[in-house]
C-alpha positions as CSV (number, residue, x, y, z in Angstrom):
1,M,3.8,-2.3,10.1
2,G,1.4,-4.6,8.3
3,T,-0.4,-8.1,9.6
4,N,-2.0,-9.9,6.0
5,F,-4.6,-12.7,6.8
6,Y,-5.7,-15.8,5.0
7,L,-8.2,-18.2,4.8
8,K,-7.2,-21.7,4.5
9,E,-8.3,-24.0,2.0
10,S,-6.5,-27.0,3.5
11,K,-6.2,-28.9,0.1
12,C,-5.4,-28.1,-3.0
13,K,-8.6,-28.8,-5.3
14,H,-6.1,-30.2,-8.6
15,C,-3.4,-32.0,-6.3
16,G,-4.4,-32.9,-3.1
17,R,-1.3,-30.9,-1.8
18,E,-1.6,-28.8,1.2
19,E,-1.6,-25.1,0.4
20,D,0.9,-23.3,2.1
21,R,-1.3,-20.0,3.3
22,G,-4.2,-20.3,1.6
23,K,-6.2,-17.5,0.2
24,H,-5.6,-13.6,0.9
25,I,-7.9,-12.4,2.6
26,G,-6.3,-9.1,3.2
27,K,-3.9,-6.6,5.2
28,S,-4.3,-5.0,8.4
29,S,-1.9,-1.9,8.1
30,A,-1.1,0.6,11.3
31,G,-2.8,4.2,10.4
32,W,-4.7,2.0,7.2
33,V,-8.6,1.3,7.0
34,F,-8.6,-2.6,6.3
35,A,-7.2,-3.2,2.9
36,L,-9.4,-6.4,1.9
37,H,-8.8,-8.7,-0.6
38,V,-11.7,-9.0,-3.3
39,Y,-12.0,-12.2,-6.0
40,P,-15.4,-10.6,-8.5
41,D,-14.4,-13.9,-10.6
42,E,-14.8,-16.2,-7.0
43,G,-18.7,-14.3,-6.0
44,I,-16.4,-12.9,-3.2
45,R,-16.9,-8.8,-3.8
46,D,-16.9,-7.2,-0.6
47,L,-17.3,-8.6,3.5
48,D,-20.3,-9.6,2.9
49,D,-19.4,-12.7,0.7
50,W,-16.0,-13.4,3.0
51,L,-18.6,-13.9,6.3
52,R,-19.7,-17.3,5.7
53,L,-15.7,-18.7,4.5
54,F,-14.9,-17.1,7.9
55,Y,-17.4,-19.3,9.7
56,E,-16.5,-22.3,8.3
57,K,-13.0,-22.9,7.4
58,E,-9.5,-21.9,9.2
59,I,-8.7,-18.2,9.8
60,V,-4.2,-17.6,9.9
61,D,-2.0,-15.1,10.0
62,E,1.3,-14.5,8.7
63,Y,2.5,-15.7,11.3
64,G,0.1,-18.9,11.5
65,K,-1.7,-17.8,14.4
66,Q,-5.3,-18.9,13.9
67,L,-8.3,-16.6,14.4
68,T,-11.7,-17.4,15.3
69,A,-14.3,-15.5,12.5
70,S,-15.2,-13.3,15.4
71,E,-11.9,-12.0,15.7
72,M,-10.7,-11.4,12.0
73,I,-14.2,-9.4,11.8
74,H,-13.0,-6.9,14.5
75,W,-9.5,-6.9,12.7
76,I,-11.9,-5.9,9.6
77,I,-14.6,-3.4,10.7
78,D,-13.7,-2.3,14.5
79,R,-10.9,0.4,13.3
80,N,-11.0,4.3,13.8
81,P,-13.1,6.0,10.9
82,N,-9.9,7.9,10.3
83,M,-7.9,6.1,9.2
84,L,-6.4,6.9,5.4
85,S,-7.9,5.3,2.5
86,A,-5.9,3.5,-0.4
87,E,-8.7,4.6,-2.2
88,G,-8.0,5.2,-5.7
89,E,-3.9,5.4,-5.3
90,Y,-3.6,1.8,-6.9
91,H,-5.6,-0.3,-9.6
92,G,-8.3,-2.9,-8.2
93,I,-8.8,-0.8,-5.2
94,S,-12.2,1.1,-4.2
95,K,-13.5,1.7,-1.1
96,G,-15.8,-0.8,0.6
97,F,-19.0,-0.1,3.2
98,G,-17.0,0.5,5.9
99,N,-14.2,0.9,7.3
100,W,-11.8,-1.4,4.8
101,D,-10.7,-0.8,0.8
102,L,-11.4,-3.6,-1.8
103,H,-8.4,-4.8,-3.5
104,T,-7.9,-7.2,-6.4
105,G,-4.2,-7.4,-7.4
106,D,-1.4,-9.0,-5.4
107,F,-0.6,-6.4,-2.2
108,S,0.2,-8.7,0.5
């Protein structure tokens, strides 16, 4: 069982339409470190790059529940350090600098 999280970017830069979900932040799955979605081409390479965005934009989970920046950070870092890591198992995954893996592909 897992939950996906999104950063609402409000409106499409091209057409002005409200975004459905927004930018995928990552996924929390029972028994695993947090799967943090990174976008190296956009300058989002690790959690530090996400932090500013968490405080500037709305965060929602896949069910539409809004979270504060502090709640999102809790989901990512306050995890059992003995949880499983997917590092090395899939393309685009590496170990983050905490209790999270860094993913570049679509894994939502």
